[in-house]
C-alpha positions in Angstrom: 0.0 0.0 0.0 1.5 3.4 -1.0 1.6 6.6 1.0 -1.4 8.2 -0.8 -3.6 5.2 -0.3 -2.8 5.2 3.5 -3.5 9.0 3.7 -6.8 8.6 1.8 -7.9 5.7 4.1 -7.0 7.8 7.1 -9.0 10.8 6.0 -12.0 8.6 5.2 -11.7 6.9 8.5 -11.7 10.2 10.4 -14.6 11.5 8.4 -16.7 8.5 9.3 -15.6 8.6 12.9 -16.8 12.2 13.0 -20.2 11.2 11.7 -19.9 12.0 8.0 -21.9 9.9 5.6 -19.2 9.2 2.9 -21.7 7.4 0.7 -23.3 10.7 -0.4 -21.9 13.1 -3.0 -20.1 16.1 -1.5 -17.7 18.9 -2.6 -14.1 17.6 -2.2 -11.2 20.0 -2.2 -7.7 19.1 -3.6 -4.5 21.0 -3.0 -1.6 21.1 -5.5 1.4 23.4 -5.0 3.5 24.5 -8.0 6.6 26.6 -7.8 5.7 29.0 -10.7 2.6 30.9 -11.6 2.9 29.8 -15.3 3.1 26.1 -14.2 0.2 26.5 -11.9 -2.0 27.8 -14.6 -1.0 25.0 -16.9 -1.9 22.4 -14.2 -5.2 24.2 -13.6 -6.0 24.0 -17.4 -5.4 20.3 -17.4 -7.5 19.7 -14.3 -10.4 21.8 -15.6 -10.5 19.6 -18.7 -11.3 16.7 -16.3 -14.3 18.4 -14.7 -12.7 20.1 -11.7 -13.3 23.7 -10.8 -9.8 25.2 -10.2 -8.7 28.5 -8.6 -5.0 29.5 -8.7 -3.6 31.8 -6.1 -0.3 32.6 -4.4 0.1 30.3 -1.4 -0.1 31.7 2.1 3.7 31.3 2.5 4.2 33.3 -0.7 6.8 30.9 -2.1 4.7 28.8 -4.5 1.3 28.8 -6.2 -1.8 26.8 -5.1 -4.1 25.1 -7.5 -7.2 24.7 -5.4 -9.4 22.2 -7.2 -12.9 21.2 -6.2 -15.3 18.5 -7.5 -18.6 17.1 -6.3 -18.2 13.4 -5.9 -18.8 10.4 -3.6 -15.5 10.0 -1.8 -14.7 6.4 -2.7 -11.3 5.1 -1.9 -10.5 3.8 -5.4 -11.5 7.1 -7.1 -9.5 9.1 -4.5 -6.5 6.9 -5.0 -6.7 7.5 -8.8 -7.1 11.2 -8.4 -4.2 11.3 -5.9 -1.9 9.4 -8.2 -2.8 11.5 -11.2 -2.4 14.8 -9.2 0.9 13.6 -7.7 2.3 12.9 -11.2 0.9 16.1 -12.6 2.4 18.2 -9.8 5.8 16.5 -10.0 5.9 17.1 -13.8 5.9 20.9 -12.9 8.3 20.6 -10.0 5.4 20.8 -7.5 3.6 18.7 -4.9 0.1 17.3 -4.4 -0.9 17.9 -0.8 -4.0 15.8 -0.4 -7.7 16.5 -0.2 -10.4 17.4 2.3 -14.1 17.8 2.6 -16.7 19.0 5.1 -18.5 16.8 7.6 -21.9 16.2 6.0 -24.2 13.8 7.7 
């Protein structure tokens, strides 16, 4: 089991423990950090083609750019693993890092 799968399982476990119904569609947020503005906008364009809403902004630390992507989906482990692998590869191809996902506690 790889690092992303373990992280995805952990987030899903905590959501369920807090009472979230993870069988229902919800808005899921994904975080990708890219070192250059140009690279961030290229990543955003690719992700938008896949049905994600994406907003690019300078990160709070000011040293890299955040591609903040959202999509409404049922947070299933297999799909989250596929997205995580894809976003990791995409981020790394621009010298960046995929930093996981999150969602609200919807019951």
